[in-house]
Structures are given as structure tokens and as C-alpha cells.
C-alpha positions as CSV (number, residue, x, y, z in Angstrom):
1,M,87.4,135.4,180.6
2,T,85.8,138.5,179.5
3,T,86.7,140.6,176.3
4,V,88.9,143.6,177.0
5,S,90.3,146.1,174.5
6,L,93.8,145.7,174.1
7,A,94.1,149.7,174.6
8,A,92.3,149.2,177.9
9,E,94.5,146.2,179.0
10,N,97.9,147.5,178.0
11,G,97.2,151.3,178.8
12,S,96.1,153.7,176.1
13,A,98.2,155.1,173.6
14,A,98.7,158.6,175.7
15,E,100.3,156.7,178.6
16,R,102.8,154.8,176.3
17,P,106.6,156.4,176.1
18,P,107.1,157.9,172.7
19,V,108.8,155.6,170.2
20,A,112.4,157.0,169.2
21,P,112.5,158.0,165.6
22,A,114.3,155.7,163.1
23,P,117.9,156.7,162.2
24,E,119.0,158.3,158.9
25,V,119.6,155.8,156.3
26,E,122.1,156.5,153.3
27,P,120.5,155.8,150.0
28,I,122.2,153.1,147.9
29,R,124.3,154.5,145.0
30,A,124.1,152.6,141.6
31,D,127.9,152.9,141.3
32,A,128.2,151.0,144.5
33,V,125.9,148.4,143.4
34,A,127.6,147.9,139.9
35,E,131.1,147.7,141.7
36,A,129.6,145.1,144.3
37,A,128.1,143.2,141.0
38,T,131.5,143.2,139.4
39,E,133.5,142.0,142.4
40,A,130.8,139.0,142.9
41,A,131.1,138.3,139.1
42,A,135.0,138.3,139.1
43,P,136.1,134.8,138.3
44,V,138.2,133.0,141.1
45,P,141.4,131.6,139.8
46,A,141.0,127.5,140.1
47,A,144.1,126.2,142.0
48,P,146.2,124.0,139.7
49,E,145.7,120.6,139.8
50,P,148.5,118.4,141.4
51,A,150.2,116.2,139.1
52,P,149.0,112.8,138.8
53,E,150.9,110.2,141.1
54,P,152.7,107.6,138.8
55,V,151.3,104.2,139.2
56,A,153.7,101.5,139.2
57,V,152.5,98.4,137.6
58,V,154.4,95.3,138.5
59,L,154.2,92.5,136.0
60,T,155.9,89.2,136.7
61,P,157.3,87.3,133.8
62,P,155.5,84.3,133.0
63,D,156.7,81.1,134.5
64,P,157.0,78.5,131.9
65,N,157.2,75.4,134.2
66,R,153.7,76.5,135.7
67,P,151.0,74.2,134.8
68,K,148.3,75.6,132.1
69,R,144.9,76.2,133.5
70,A,142.2,76.2,130.9
71,G,139.4,78.9,131.6
72,W,136.0,79.0,130.5
73,W,136.7,80.8,127.1
74,S,139.1,78.2,126.0
75,R,136.7,75.5,127.0
76,T,134.0,77.2,125.2
77,K,136.0,77.7,122.2
78,A,136.8,74.2,121.8
79,A,133.3,73.4,122.4
80,L,132.2,75.5,119.6
81,G,134.7,74.1,117.2
82,G,137.3,76.9,117.4
83,E,141.1,76.4,118.0
């Protein structure tokens, strides 16, 4: 492939259609920036937390006829000379 300049390949600048000028842009006002900053910094009120759900704790009374089960702690206390 031979090297060809882009102007020759795409046409010279005189052959291209003119580019439309950029539209007018309104300058940014300092007070508009300050208003936007205060709106962004305004605290958003937090939604109130719902009341906690009551938790029902069901305790059955101890059965006096139930056989006693000695757990590891009672056996360890007895081995160490405790009650």
C-alpha cells in the first residue's frame, strides 16, 4: 500500500462543506452555582424507624418429675472439688 496524505485521500479542505458555528452558550452565574450547592447539601429527613416487633418468649415451667441431667459443668465442678 502506498502512503497517501489524508488531504489527498479525503479531499482537500476547499472541497469539504463548511462546519456550522457552535451555538451560543449562556455563562454560568455564581448565584446559580450557590443555589445548586445548597440544594445538594440540604439534609434529607430520615424516615422514622418502625417500632420494634415484640418478641414473645415462651418459658415452660420446670417439670419436677423430669429426671435431672448432669451437664459437663456440674461434672467438672464435682471433679474439682466444688459442690
